[in-house]
PDB file of all heavy atoms in Angstrom:
ATOM      1  N   MET A   1       6.355  -2.308 -12.578  1.00  0.00           N
ATOM      2  CA  MET A   1       5.442  -1.555 -11.728  1.00  0.00           C
ATOM      3  C   MET A   1       4.699  -2.430 -10.793  1.00  0.00           C
ATOM      4  O   MET A   1       4.387  -2.058  -9.679  1.00  0.00           O
ATOM      5  CB  MET A   1       4.284  -0.899 -12.825  1.00  0.00           C
ATOM      6  CG  MET A   1       3.327  -0.003 -12.110  1.00  0.00           C
ATOM      7  SD  MET A   1       4.140   1.349 -11.317  1.00  0.00           S
ATOM      8  CE  MET A   1       2.784   2.170 -10.628  1.00  0.00           C
ATOM      9  N   ARG A   2       4.339  -3.773 -11.136  1.00  0.00           N
ATOM     10  CA  ARG A   2       3.745  -4.606 -10.246  1.00  0.00           C
ATOM     11  C   ARG A   2       4.575  -4.954  -8.965  1.00  0.00           C
ATOM     12  O   ARG A   2       3.978  -5.065  -7.913  1.00  0.00           O
ATOM     13  CB  ARG A   2       3.412  -5.914 -10.936  1.00  0.00           C
ATOM     14  CG  ARG A   2       2.331  -5.734 -11.990  1.00  0.00           C
ATOM     15  CD  ARG A   2       1.999  -7.054 -12.593  1.00  0.00           C
ATOM     16  NE  ARG A   2       2.939  -7.199 -13.717  1.00  0.00           N
ATOM     17  CZ  ARG A   2       2.985  -8.040 -14.626  1.00  0.00           C
ATOM     18  NH1 ARG A   2       1.858  -8.807 -14.789  1.00  0.00           N
ATOM     19  NH2 ARG A   2       3.843  -8.108 -15.507  1.00  0.00           N
ATOM     20  N   TYR A   3       5.932  -4.968  -9.178  1.00  0.00           N
ATOM     21  CA  TYR A   3       6.683  -5.363  -8.031  1.00  0.00           C
ATOM     22  C   TYR A   3       6.740  -4.026  -7.087  1.00  0.00           C
ATOM     23  O   TYR A   3       6.860  -4.282  -5.926  1.00  0.00           O
ATOM     24  CB  TYR A   3       8.147  -5.690  -8.608  1.00  0.00           C
ATOM     25  CG  TYR A   3       8.155  -6.804  -9.343  1.00  0.00           C
ATOM     26  CD1 TYR A   3       8.488  -6.909 -10.727  1.00  0.00           C
ATOM     27  CD2 TYR A   3       7.737  -8.052  -8.866  1.00  0.00           C
ATOM     28  CE1 TYR A   3       8.588  -7.970 -11.352  1.00  0.00           C
ATOM     29  CE2 TYR A   3       7.771  -9.303  -9.624  1.00  0.00           C
ATOM     30  CZ  TYR A   3       8.047  -9.146 -10.988  1.00  0.00           C
ATOM     31  OH  TYR A   3       8.088 -10.315 -11.609  1.00  0.00           O
ATOM     32  N   VAL A   4       6.759  -2.849  -7.660  1.00  0.00           N
ATOM     33  CA  VAL A   4       6.654  -1.657  -6.753  1.00  0.00           C
ATOM     34  C   VAL A   4       5.478  -1.640  -5.824  1.00  0.00           C
ATOM     35  O   VAL A   4       5.521  -1.375  -4.691  1.00  0.00           O
ATOM     36  CB  VAL A   4       6.782  -0.355  -7.620  1.00  0.00           C
ATOM     37  CG1 VAL A   4       6.635   0.895  -6.792  1.00  0.00           C
ATOM     38  CG2 VAL A   4       8.067  -0.283  -8.450  1.00  0.00           C
ATOM     39  N   VAL A   5       4.256  -2.007  -6.512  1.00  0.00           N
ATOM     40  CA  VAL A   5       3.132  -2.069  -5.602  1.00  0.00           C
ATOM     41  C   VAL A   5       3.216  -3.190  -4.657  1.00  0.00           C
ATOM     42  O   VAL A   5       2.727  -3.077  -3.408  1.00  0.00           O
ATOM     43  CB  VAL A   5       1.856  -2.376  -6.572  1.00  0.00           C
ATOM     44  CG1 VAL A   5       0.621  -2.661  -5.775  1.00  0.00           C
ATOM     45  CG2 VAL A   5       1.704  -1.180  -7.564  1.00  0.00           C
ATOM     46  N   ALA A   6       3.708  -4.360  -4.960  1.00  0.00           N
ATOM     47  CA  ALA A   6       3.965  -5.372  -4.015  1.00  0.00           C
ATOM     48  C   ALA A   6       4.895  -4.978  -2.866  1.00  0.00           C
ATOM     49  O   ALA A   6       4.616  -5.285  -1.671  1.00  0.00           O
ATOM     50  CB  ALA A   6       4.479  -6.594  -4.744  1.00  0.00           C
ATOM     51  N   ILE A   7       5.944  -4.319  -3.203  1.00  0.00           N
ATOM     52  CA  ILE A   7       6.878  -3.911  -2.187  1.00  0.00           C
ATOM     53  C   ILE A   7       6.231  -2.797  -1.256  1.00  0.00           C
ATOM     54  O   ILE A   7       6.411  -2.824  -0.081  1.00  0.00           O
ATOM     55  CB  ILE A   7       8.222  -3.277  -2.825  1.00  0.00           C
ATOM     56  CG1 ILE A   7       9.006  -4.464  -3.506  1.00  0.00           C
ATOM     57  CG2 ILE A   7       9.092  -2.582  -1.837  1.00  0.00           C
ATOM     58  CD1 ILE A   7      10.100  -3.999  -4.331  1.00  0.00           C
ATOM     59  N   LEU A   8       5.471  -1.908  -1.818  1.00  0.00           N
ATOM     60  CA  LEU A   8       4.839  -1.035  -1.055  1.00  0.00           C
ATOM     61  C   LEU A   8       3.716  -1.678  -0.101  1.00  0.00           C
ATOM     62  O   LEU A   8       3.571  -1.290   1.043  1.00  0.00           O
ATOM     63  CB  LEU A   8       4.056   0.078  -1.882  1.00  0.00           C
ATOM     64  CG  LEU A   8       5.071   1.063  -2.536  1.00  0.00           C
ATOM     65  CD1 LEU A   8       4.243   1.910  -3.493  1.00  0.00           C
ATOM     66  CD2 LEU A   8       5.852   1.910  -1.600  1.00  0.00           C
ATOM     67  N   ALA A   9       3.084  -2.647  -0.600  1.00  0.00           N
ATOM     68  CA  ALA A   9       2.087  -3.397   0.206  1.00  0.00           C
ATOM     69  C   ALA A   9       2.757  -4.146   1.355  1.00  0.00           C
ATOM     70  O   ALA A   9       2.184  -4.120   2.439  1.00  0.00           O
ATOM     71  CB  ALA A   9       1.272  -4.305  -0.726  1.00  0.00           C
ATOM     72  N   VAL A  10       3.889  -4.757   1.032  1.00  0.00           N
ATOM     73  CA  VAL A  10       4.665  -5.425   2.067  1.00  0.00           C
ATOM     74  C   VAL A  10       5.144  -4.359   3.208  1.00  0.00           C
ATOM     75  O   VAL A  10       4.984  -4.722   4.449  1.00  0.00           O
ATOM     76  CB  VAL A  10       5.861  -6.150   1.606  1.00  0.00           C
ATOM     77  CG1 VAL A  10       6.749  -6.591   2.601  1.00  0.00           C
ATOM     78  CG2 VAL A  10       5.440  -7.294   0.672  1.00  0.00           C
ATOM     79  N   ALA A  11       5.555  -3.243   2.806  1.00  0.00           N
ATOM     80  CA  ALA A  11       6.025  -2.302   3.742  1.00  0.00           C
ATOM     81  C   ALA A  11       4.900  -1.721   4.567  1.00  0.00           C
ATOM     82  O   ALA A  11       4.915  -1.707   5.788  1.00  0.00           O
ATOM     83  CB  ALA A  11       6.641  -1.095   2.938  1.00  0.00           C
ATOM     84  N   LEU A  12       3.627  -1.488   3.968  1.00  0.00           N
ATOM     85  CA  LEU A  12       2.509  -1.143   4.743  1.00  0.00           C
ATOM     86  C   LEU A  12       2.011  -2.261   5.597  1.00  0.00           C
ATOM     87  O   LEU A  12       1.753  -1.980   6.856  1.00  0.00           O
ATOM     88  CB  LEU A  12       1.364  -0.778   3.705  1.00  0.00           C
ATOM     89  CG  LEU A  12       0.020  -0.297   4.291  1.00  0.00           C
ATOM     90  CD1 LEU A  12       0.262   1.156   4.944  1.00  0.00           C
ATOM     91  CD2 LEU A  12      -1.004  -0.125   3.321  1.00  0.00           C
ATOM     92  N   GLY A  13       2.053  -3.384   5.225  1.00  0.00           N
ATOM     93  CA  GLY A  13       1.771  -4.547   6.215  1.00  0.00           C
ATOM     94  C   GLY A  13       2.754  -4.643   7.343  1.00  0.00           C
ATOM     95  O   GLY A  13       2.174  -4.830   8.510  1.00  0.00           O
ATOM     96  N   VAL A  14       3.985  -4.400   7.095  1.00  0.00           N
ATOM     97  CA  VAL A  14       4.887  -4.540   8.173  1.00  0.00           C
ATOM     98  C   VAL A  14       4.625  -3.437   9.162  1.00  0.00           C
ATOM     99  O   VAL A  14       4.719  -3.592  10.400  1.00  0.00           O
ATOM    100  CB  VAL A  14       6.355  -4.405   7.710  1.00  0.00           C
ATOM    101  CG1 VAL A  14       7.389  -4.198   8.719  1.00  0.00           C
ATOM    102  CG2 VAL A  14       6.655  -5.735   6.922  1.00  0.00           C
ATOM    103  N   VAL A  15       4.342  -2.155   8.593  1.00  0.00           N
ATOM    104  CA  VAL A  15       4.112  -1.122   9.520  1.00  0.00           C
ATOM    105  C   VAL A  15       2.731  -1.356  10.463  1.00  0.00           C
ATOM    106  O   VAL A  15       2.730  -1.110  11.492  1.00  0.00           O
ATOM    107  CB  VAL A  15       3.853   0.200   8.766  1.00  0.00           C
ATOM    108  CG1 VAL A  15       3.263   1.314   9.627  1.00  0.00           C
ATOM    109  CG2 VAL A  15       5.239   0.656   8.198  1.00  0.00           C
ATOM    110  N   ALA A  16       1.830  -2.094   9.722  1.00  0.00           N
ATOM    111  CA  ALA A  16       0.473  -2.383  10.388  1.00  0.00           C
ATOM    112  C   ALA A  16       0.781  -3.418  11.450  1.00  0.00           C
ATOM    113  O   ALA A  16       0.160  -3.180  12.629  1.00  0.00           O
ATOM    114  CB  ALA A  16      -0.482  -2.890   9.324  1.00  0.00           C
ATOM    115  N   VAL A  17       1.666  -4.367  11.296  1.00  0.00           N
ATOM    116  CA  VAL A  17       2.010  -5.303  12.297  1.00  0.00           C
ATOM    117  C   VAL A  17       2.745  -4.578  13.456  1.00  0.00           C
ATOM    118  O   VAL A  17       2.342  -4.972  14.596  1.00  0.00           O
ATOM    119  CB  VAL A  17       2.744  -6.525  11.674  1.00  0.00           C
ATOM    120  CG1 VAL A  17       3.324  -7.402  12.827  1.00  0.00           C
ATOM    121  CG2 VAL A  17       1.935  -7.326  10.843  1.00  0.00           C
ATOM    122  N   VAL A  18       3.558  -3.828  13.147  1.00  0.00           N
ATOM    123  CA  VAL A  18       4.447  -3.136  14.232  1.00  0.00           C
ATOM    124  C   VAL A  18       3.511  -2.229  15.014  1.00  0.00           C
ATOM    125  O   VAL A  18       3.506  -2.163  16.217  1.00  0.00           O
ATOM    126  CB  VAL A  18       5.655  -2.414  13.635  1.00  0.00           C
ATOM    127  CG1 VAL A  18       6.246  -1.453  14.688  1.00  0.00           C
ATOM    128  CG2 VAL A  18       6.552  -3.346  13.083  1.00  0.00           C
ATOM    129  N   TYR A  19       2.711  -1.490  14.376  1.00  0.00           N
ATOM    130  CA  TYR A  19       1.861  -0.573  14.983  1.00  0.00           C
ATOM    131  C   TYR A  19       0.796  -1.231  15.760  1.00  0.00           C
ATOM    132  O   TYR A  19       0.522  -0.751  16.896  1.00  0.00           O
ATOM    133  CB  TYR A  19       1.171   0.407  14.077  1.00  0.00           C
ATOM    134  CG  TYR A  19       0.314   1.558  14.755  1.00  0.00           C
ATOM    135  CD1 TYR A  19       0.955   2.505  15.543  1.00  0.00           C
ATOM    136  CD2 TYR A  19      -1.024   1.547  14.693  1.00  0.00           C
ATOM    137  CE1 TYR A  19       0.103   3.461  16.118  1.00  0.00           C
ATOM    138  CE2 TYR A  19      -1.808   2.476  15.341  1.00  0.00           C
ATOM    139  CZ  TYR A  19      -1.179   3.493  16.005  1.00  0.00           C
ATOM    140  OH  TYR A  19      -1.908   4.400  16.583  1.00  0.00           O
ATOM    141  N   GLY A  20       0.254  -2.306  15.282  1.00  0.00           N
ATOM    142  CA  GLY A  20      -0.678  -3.124  15.970  1.00  0.00           C
ATOM    143  C   GLY A  20      -0.147  -3.741  17.305  1.00  0.00           C
ATOM    144  O   GLY A  20      -0.789  -3.896  18.213  1.00  0.00           O
ATOM    145  N   GLY A  21       1.118  -4.058  17.186  1.00  0.00           N
ATOM    146  CA  GLY A  21       1.778  -4.754  18.416  1.00  0.00           C
ATOM    147  C   GLY A  21       2.053  -3.645  19.475  1.00  0.00           C
ATOM    148  O   GLY A  21       1.929  -3.921  20.620  1.00  0.00           O
ATOM    149  N   ALA A  22       2.398  -2.426  19.000  1.00  0.00           N
ATOM    150  CA  ALA A  22       2.591  -1.423  20.047  1.00  0.00           C
ATOM    151  C   ALA A  22       1.305  -0.944  20.633  1.00  0.00           C
ATOM    152  O   ALA A  22       1.131  -0.477  21.725  1.00  0.00           O
ATOM    153  CB  ALA A  22       3.213  -0.146  19.349  1.00  0.00           C
ATOM    154  N   ASP A  23       0.268  -0.960  19.915  1.00  0.00           N
ATOM    155  CA  ASP A  23      -1.142  -0.573  20.275  1.00  0.00           C
ATOM    156  C   ASP A  23      -1.946  -1.762  20.876  1.00  0.00           C
ATOM    157  O   ASP A  23      -3.042  -1.448  21.323  1.00  0.00           O
ATOM    158  CB  ASP A  23      -1.855   0.096  19.097  1.00  0.00           C
ATOM    159  CG  ASP A  23      -3.176   0.780  19.568  1.00  0.00           C
ATOM    160  OD1 ASP A  23      -3.030   1.318  20.602  1.00  0.00           O
ATOM    161  OD2 ASP A  23      -4.015   0.878  18.790  1.00  0.00           O
ATOM    162  N   ASP A  24      -1.321  -2.937  20.956  1.00  0.00           N
ATOM    163  CA  ASP A  24      -1.946  -4.087  21.530  1.00  0.00           C
ATOM    164  C   ASP A  24      -3.274  -4.334  20.790  1.00  0.00           C
ATOM    165  O   ASP A  24      -4.221  -4.607  21.427  1.00  0.00           O
ATOM    166  CB  ASP A  24      -2.192  -4.030  22.991  1.00  0.00           C
ATOM    167  CG  ASP A  24      -2.481  -5.428  23.491  1.00  0.00           C
ATOM    168  OD1 ASP A  24      -2.036  -6.341  23.049  1.00  0.00           O
ATOM    169  OD2 ASP A  24      -3.009  -5.408  24.640  1.00  0.00           O
ATOM    170  N   SER A  25      -3.195  -4.284  19.365  1.00  0.00           N
ATOM    171  CA  SER A  25      -4.406  -4.550  18.453  1.00  0.00           C
ATOM    172  C   SER A  25      -4.132  -5.793  17.658  1.00  0.00           C
ATOM    173  O   SER A  25      -3.514  -5.673  16.567  1.00  0.00           O
ATOM    174  CB  SER A  25      -4.605  -3.238  17.693  1.00  0.00           C
ATOM    175  OG  SER A  25      -5.586  -3.567  16.694  1.00  0.00           O
ATOM    176  N   PRO A  26      -4.724  -6.943  18.104  1.00  0.00           N
ATOM    177  CA  PRO A  26      -4.599  -8.253  17.314  1.00  0.00           C
ATOM    178  C   PRO A  26      -5.146  -7.981  15.850  1.00  0.00           C
ATOM    179  O   PRO A  26      -4.838  -8.664  14.913  1.00  0.00           O
ATOM    180  CB  PRO A  26      -5.127  -9.187  18.146  1.00  0.00           C
ATOM    181  CG  PRO A  26      -6.182  -8.591  19.076  1.00  0.00           C
ATOM    182  CD  PRO A  26      -5.593  -7.214  19.271  1.00  0.00           C
ATOM    183  N   GLY A  27      -6.346  -7.276  15.603  1.00  0.00           N
ATOM    184  CA  GLY A  27      -6.923  -7.219  14.419  1.00  0.00           C
ATOM    185  C   GLY A  27      -6.093  -6.439  13.498  1.00  0.00           C
ATOM    186  O   GLY A  27      -5.950  -6.923  12.347  1.00  0.00           O
ATOM    187  N   LEU A  28      -5.441  -5.392  13.719  1.00  0.00           N
ATOM    188  CA  LEU A  28      -4.576  -4.669  12.976  1.00  0.00           C
ATOM    189  C   LEU A  28      -3.291  -5.537  12.573  1.00  0.00           C
ATOM    190  O   LEU A  28      -2.727  -5.462  11.515  1.00  0.00           O
ATOM    191  CB  LEU A  28      -4.078  -3.413  13.672  1.00  0.00           C
ATOM    192  CG  LEU A  28      -3.112  -2.580  12.695  1.00  0.00           C
ATOM    193  CD1 LEU A  28      -3.964  -2.085  11.387  1.00  0.00           C
ATOM    194  CD2 LEU A  28      -2.859  -1.232  13.550  1.00  0.00           C
ATOM    195  N   GLN A  29      -2.852  -6.380  13.544  1.00  0.00           N
ATOM    196  CA  GLN A  29      -1.630  -7.260  13.246  1.00  0.00           C
ATOM    197  C   GLN A  29      -2.136  -8.293  12.248  1.00  0.00           C
ATOM    198  O   GLN A  29      -1.351  -8.642  11.382  1.00  0.00           O
ATOM    199  CB  GLN A  29      -1.185  -7.906  14.498  1.00  0.00           C
ATOM    200  CG  GLN A  29      -0.508  -6.989  15.420  1.00  0.00           C
ATOM    201  CD  GLN A  29      -0.115  -7.663  16.742  1.00  0.00           C
ATOM    202  OE1 GLN A  29      -0.686  -8.747  17.186  1.00  0.00           O
ATOM    203  NE2 GLN A  29       0.879  -7.147  17.474  1.00  0.00           N
ATOM    204  N   LEU A  30      -3.358  -8.857  12.299  1.00  0.00           N
ATOM    205  CA  LEU A  30      -3.788  -9.790  11.464  1.00  0.00           C
ATOM    206  C   LEU A  30      -4.058  -9.166  10.083  1.00  0.00           C
ATOM    207  O   LEU A  30      -3.532  -9.775   9.063  1.00  0.00           O
ATOM    208  CB  LEU A  30      -5.158 -10.359  11.873  1.00  0.00           C
ATOM    209  CG  LEU A  30      -5.780 -11.494  10.869  1.00  0.00           C
ATOM    210  CD1 LEU A  30      -4.968 -12.578  10.796  1.00  0.00           C
ATOM    211  CD2 LEU A  30      -7.159 -11.677  11.322  1.00  0.00           C
ATOM    212  N   ILE A  31      -4.463  -8.006   9.938  1.00  0.00           N
ATOM    213  CA  ILE A  31      -4.706  -7.309   8.690  1.00  0.00           C
ATOM    214  C   ILE A  31      -3.313  -7.162   8.045  1.00  0.00           C
ATOM    215  O   ILE A  31      -3.099  -7.241   6.812  1.00  0.00           O
ATOM    216  CB  ILE A  31      -5.370  -5.989   8.868  1.00  0.00           C
ATOM    217  CG1 ILE A  31      -6.858  -6.196   9.258  1.00  0.00           C
ATOM    218  CG2 ILE A  31      -5.369  -5.086   7.509  1.00  0.00           C
ATOM    219  CD1 ILE A  31      -7.683  -5.055   9.569  1.00  0.00           C
ATOM    220  N   GLY A  32      -2.248  -6.732   8.792  1.00  0.00           N
ATOM    221  CA  GLY A  32      -0.919  -6.488   8.228  1.00  0.00           C
ATOM    222  C   GLY A  32      -0.363  -7.713   7.852  1.00  0.00           C
ATOM    223  O   GLY A  32       0.274  -7.853   6.759  1.00  0.00           O
ATOM    224  N   ALA A  33      -0.496  -8.867   8.653  1.00  0.00           N
ATOM    225  CA  ALA A  33       0.071 -10.119   8.021  1.00  0.00           C
ATOM    226  C   ALA A  33      -0.611 -10.587   6.797  1.00  0.00           C
ATOM    227  O   ALA A  33       0.149 -11.063   5.946  1.00  0.00           O
ATOM    228  CB  ALA A  33      -0.172 -11.041   9.220  1.00  0.00           C
ATOM    229  N   VAL A  34      -1.981 -10.361   6.735  1.00  0.00           N
ATOM    230  CA  VAL A  34      -2.663 -10.809   5.508  1.00  0.00           C
ATOM    231  C   VAL A  34      -2.231  -9.928   4.395  1.00  0.00           C
ATOM    232  O   VAL A  34      -1.938 -10.600   3.193  1.00  0.00           O
ATOM    233  CB  VAL A  34      -4.113 -10.796   5.715  1.00  0.00           C
ATOM    234  CG1 VAL A  34      -4.946 -10.912   4.433  1.00  0.00           C
ATOM    235  CG2 VAL A  34      -4.685 -11.846   6.726  1.00  0.00           C
ATOM    236  N   LEU A  35      -2.036  -8.737   4.597  1.00  0.00           N
ATOM    237  CA  LEU A  35      -1.464  -7.981   3.488  1.00  0.00           C
ATOM    238  C   LEU A  35      -0.039  -8.285   3.118  1.00  0.00           C
ATOM    239  O   LEU A  35       0.221  -8.350   1.819  1.00  0.00           O
ATOM    240  CB  LEU A  35      -1.482  -6.440   3.985  1.00  0.00           C
ATOM    241  CG  LEU A  35      -1.149  -5.387   3.020  1.00  0.00           C
ATOM    242  CD1 LEU A  35      -2.226  -5.269   1.792  1.00  0.00           C
ATOM    243  CD2 LEU A  35      -1.193  -3.977   3.701  1.00  0.00           C
ATOM    244  N   VAL A  36       0.837  -8.642   3.943  1.00  0.00           N
ATOM    245  CA  VAL A  36       2.153  -9.045   3.579  1.00  0.00           C
ATOM    246  C   VAL A  36       1.985 -10.481   2.702  1.00  0.00           C
ATOM    247  O   VAL A  36       2.600 -10.598   1.745  1.00  0.00           O
ATOM    248  CB  VAL A  36       3.019  -9.275   4.805  1.00  0.00           C
ATOM    249  CG1 VAL A  36       4.427  -9.959   4.452  1.00  0.00           C
ATOM    250  CG2 VAL A  36       3.335  -7.909   5.348  1.00  0.00           C
ATOM    251  N   VAL A  37       1.315 -11.286   3.299  1.00  0.00           N
ATOM    252  CA  VAL A  37       1.237 -12.597   2.609  1.00  0.00           C
ATOM    253  C   VAL A  37       0.564 -12.511   1.264  1.00  0.00           C
ATOM    254  O   VAL A  37       1.060 -13.099   0.232  1.00  0.00           O
ATOM    255  CB  VAL A  37       0.451 -13.700   3.491  1.00  0.00           C
ATOM    256  CG1 VAL A  37       0.122 -14.939   2.651  1.00  0.00           C
ATOM    257  CG2 VAL A  37       1.260 -14.043   4.754  1.00  0.00           C
ATOM    258  N   GLY A  38      -0.563 -11.615   1.199  1.00  0.00           N
ATOM    259  CA  GLY A  38      -1.149 -11.385  -0.095  1.00  0.00           C
ATOM    260  C   GLY A  38      -0.189 -10.707  -1.151  1.00  0.00           C
ATOM    261  O   GLY A  38      -0.220 -11.061  -2.270  1.00  0.00           O
ATOM    262  N   ALA A  39       0.503  -9.797  -0.741  1.00  0.00           N
ATOM    263  CA  ALA A  39       1.535  -9.055  -1.679  1.00  0.00           C
ATOM    264  C   ALA A  39       2.608 -10.041  -2.085  1.00  0.00           C
ATOM    265  O   ALA A  39       3.011  -9.923  -3.221  1.00  0.00           O
ATOM    266  CB  ALA A  39       2.091  -7.879  -0.926  1.00  0.00           C
ATOM    267  N   VAL A  40       3.127 -10.922  -1.269  1.00  0.00           N
ATOM    268  CA  VAL A  40       4.180 -11.797  -1.661  1.00  0.00           C
ATOM    269  C   VAL A  40       3.580 -12.855  -2.667  1.00  0.00           C
ATOM    270  O   VAL A  40       4.227 -13.152  -3.639  1.00  0.00           O
ATOM    271  CB  VAL A  40       4.863 -12.541  -0.394  1.00  0.00           C
ATOM    272  CG1 VAL A  40       5.700 -13.657  -0.818  1.00  0.00           C
ATOM    273  CG2 VAL A  40       5.607 -11.573   0.387  1.00  0.00           C
ATOM    274  N   ALA A  41       2.439 -13.331  -2.349  1.00  0.00           N
ATOM    275  CA  ALA A  41       1.773 -14.294  -3.264  1.00  0.00           C
ATOM    276  C   ALA A  41       1.453 -13.545  -4.587  1.00  0.00           C
ATOM    277  O   ALA A  41       1.615 -14.147  -5.691  1.00  0.00           O
ATOM    278  CB  ALA A  41       0.480 -14.657  -2.775  1.00  0.00           C
ATOM    279  N   PHE A  42       1.087 -12.299  -4.607  1.00  0.00           N
ATOM    280  CA  PHE A  42       0.862 -11.539  -5.814  1.00  0.00           C
ATOM    281  C   PHE A  42       2.110 -11.406  -6.628  1.00  0.00           C
ATOM    282  O   PHE A  42       2.248 -11.687  -7.800  1.00  0.00           O
ATOM    283  CB  PHE A  42       0.240 -10.122  -5.614  1.00  0.00           C
ATOM    284  CG  PHE A  42       0.187  -9.202  -6.736  1.00  0.00           C
ATOM    285  CD1 PHE A  42      -0.818  -9.409  -7.649  1.00  0.00           C
ATOM    286  CD2 PHE A  42       1.048  -8.269  -6.871  1.00  0.00           C
ATOM    287  CE1 PHE A  42      -0.971  -8.766  -8.784  1.00  0.00           C
ATOM    288  CE2 PHE A  42       0.909  -7.453  -8.033  1.00  0.00           C
ATOM    289  CZ  PHE A  42       0.017  -7.660  -8.956  1.00  0.00           C
ATOM    290  N   ALA A  43       3.282 -11.122  -5.936  1.00  0.00           N
ATOM    291  CA  ALA A  43       4.565 -11.044  -6.596  1.00  0.00           C
ATOM    292  C   ALA A  43       4.965 -12.262  -7.265  1.00  0.00           C
ATOM    293  O   ALA A  43       5.553 -12.357  -8.294  1.00  0.00           O
ATOM    294  CB  ALA A  43       5.607 -10.315  -5.737  1.00  0.00           C
ATOM    295  N   VAL A  44       4.861 -13.282  -6.533  1.00  0.00           N
ATOM    296  CA  VAL A  44       5.337 -14.682  -7.016  1.00  0.00           C
ATOM    297  C   VAL A  44       4.443 -15.083  -8.191  1.00  0.00           C
ATOM    298  O   VAL A  44       5.057 -15.590  -9.182  1.00  0.00           O
ATOM    299  CB  VAL A  44       5.293 -15.729  -5.857  1.00  0.00           C
ATOM    300  CG1 VAL A  44       5.390 -17.099  -6.388  1.00  0.00           C
ATOM    301  CG2 VAL A  44       6.273 -15.333  -4.764  1.00  0.00           C
ATOM    302  N   ARG A  45       3.186 -14.826  -8.117  1.00  0.00           N
ATOM    303  CA  ARG A  45       2.277 -15.169  -9.196  1.00  0.00           C
ATOM    304  C   ARG A  45       2.651 -14.486 -10.467  1.00  0.00           C
ATOM    305  O   ARG A  45       2.621 -14.981 -11.536  1.00  0.00           O
ATOM    306  CB  ARG A  45       0.925 -14.886  -8.691  1.00  0.00           C
ATOM    307  CG  ARG A  45      -0.130 -15.424  -9.732  1.00  0.00           C
ATOM    308  CD  ARG A  45      -1.549 -15.217  -9.130  1.00  0.00           C
ATOM    309  NE  ARG A  45      -2.485 -15.107 -10.141  1.00  0.00           N
ATOM    310  CZ  ARG A  45      -3.618 -14.320 -10.091  1.00  0.00           C
ATOM    311  NH1 ARG A  45      -3.950 -13.819  -9.069  1.00  0.00           N
ATOM    312  NH2 ARG A  45      -4.482 -14.390 -11.157  1.00  0.00           N
ATOM    313  N   SER A  46       2.861 -13.161 -10.285  1.00  0.00           N
ATOM    314  CA  SER A  46       3.221 -12.305 -11.560  1.00  0.00           C
ATOM    315  C   SER A  46       4.541 -12.619 -12.046  1.00  0.00           C
ATOM    316  O   SER A  46       4.739 -12.597 -13.339  1.00  0.00           O
ATOM    317  CB  SER A  46       3.089 -10.789 -11.209  1.00  0.00           C
ATOM    318  OG  SER A  46       4.066 -10.466 -10.261  1.00  0.00           O
ATOM    319  N   ALA A  47       5.512 -12.960 -11.190  1.00  0.00           N
ATOM    320  CA  ALA A  47       6.790 -13.422 -11.689  1.00  0.00           C
ATOM    321  C   ALA A  47       6.696 -14.795 -12.534  1.00  0.00           C
ATOM    322  O   ALA A  47       7.407 -14.967 -13.452  1.00  0.00           O
ATOM    323  CB  ALA A  47       7.754 -13.591 -10.514  1.00  0.00           C
ATOM    324  N   ARG A  48       5.948 -15.606 -12.049  1.00  0.00           N
ATOM    325  CA  ARG A  48       5.736 -16.900 -12.710  1.00  0.00           C
ATOM    326  C   ARG A  48       5.002 -16.686 -14.016  1.00  0.00           C
ATOM    327  O   ARG A  48       5.273 -17.392 -14.974  1.00  0.00           O
ATOM    328  CB  ARG A  48       4.906 -17.960 -11.902  1.00  0.00           C
ATOM    329  CG  ARG A  48       5.745 -18.551 -10.788  1.00  0.00           C
ATOM    330  CD  ARG A  48       4.955 -19.538 -10.024  1.00  0.00           C
ATOM    331  NE  ARG A  48       5.824 -20.228  -9.057  1.00  0.00           N
ATOM    332  CZ  ARG A  48       5.677 -21.332  -8.412  1.00  0.00           C
ATOM    333  NH1 ARG A  48       4.585 -22.017  -8.814  1.00  0.00           N
ATOM    334  NH2 ARG A  48       6.359 -21.828  -7.429  1.00  0.00           N
ATOM    335  N   ARG A  49       4.052 -15.759 -14.055  1.00  0.00           N
ATOM    336  CA  ARG A  49       3.330 -15.584 -15.417  1.00  0.00           C
ATOM    337  C   ARG A  49       4.291 -14.952 -16.463  1.00  0.00           C
ATOM    338  O   ARG A  49       4.082 -15.012 -17.585  1.00  0.00           O
ATOM    339  CB  ARG A  49       2.227 -14.659 -15.092  1.00  0.00           C
ATOM    340  CG  ARG A  49       1.070 -15.271 -14.545  1.00  0.00           C
ATOM    341  CD  ARG A  49      -0.092 -14.494 -14.417  1.00  0.00           C
ATOM    342  NE  ARG A  49      -1.293 -15.209 -14.017  1.00  0.00           N
ATOM    343  CZ  ARG A  49      -2.483 -14.742 -13.855  1.00  0.00           C
ATOM    344  NH1 ARG A  49      -2.713 -13.511 -14.225  1.00  0.00           N
ATOM    345  NH2 ARG A  49      -3.452 -15.478 -13.413  1.00  0.00           N
ATOM    346  N   GLU A  50       5.358 -14.231 -16.007  1.00  0.00           N
ATOM    347  CA  GLU A  50       6.254 -13.591 -16.957  1.00  0.00           C
ATOM    348  C   GLU A  50       7.093 -14.507 -17.621  1.00  0.00           C
ATOM    349  O   GLU A  50       7.627 -14.293 -18.740  1.00  0.00           O
ATOM    350  CB  GLU A  50       6.991 -12.507 -16.266  1.00  0.00           C
ATOM    351  CG  GLU A  50       6.329 -11.275 -15.854  1.00  0.00           C
ATOM    352  CD  GLU A  50       7.197 -10.227 -15.272  1.00  0.00           C
ATOM    353  OE1 GLU A  50       8.320 -10.453 -15.029  1.00  0.00           O
ATOM    354  OE2 GLU A  50       6.646  -9.161 -14.860  1.00  0.00           O
ATOM    355  N   ARG A  51       7.305 -15.709 -17.086  1.00  0.00           N
ATOM    356  CA  ARG A  51       8.161 -16.671 -17.690  1.00  0.00           C
ATOM    357  C   ARG A  51       7.563 -17.319 -18.903  1.00  0.00           C
ATOM    358  O   ARG A  51       7.000 -17.577 -19.611  1.00  0.00           O
ATOM    359  CB  ARG A  51       8.518 -17.913 -16.780  1.00  0.00           C
ATOM    360  CG  ARG A  51       9.404 -17.417 -15.697  1.00  0.00           C
ATOM    361  CD  ARG A  51       9.847 -18.567 -14.818  1.00  0.00           C
ATOM    362  NE  ARG A  51      10.566 -18.233 -13.697  1.00  0.00           N
ATOM    363  CZ  ARG A  51      11.072 -19.019 -12.741  1.00  0.00           C
ATOM    364  NH1 ARG A  51      10.936 -20.266 -13.054  1.00  0.00           N
ATOM    365  NH2 ARG A  51      11.663 -18.550 -11.706  1.00  0.00           N
TER     366      ARG A  51
END
């Protein structure tokens, strides 16, 4: 279940980056990038804890 949440967060982050680029909004791009990085870090951290 944690991986599904991480994948959805990455997808939402990518959409935010793309939409922010189309709308010329650097703040939305930053939020999307932070969301992607945070979701990947969360997934890696939870994968390491399962070992």
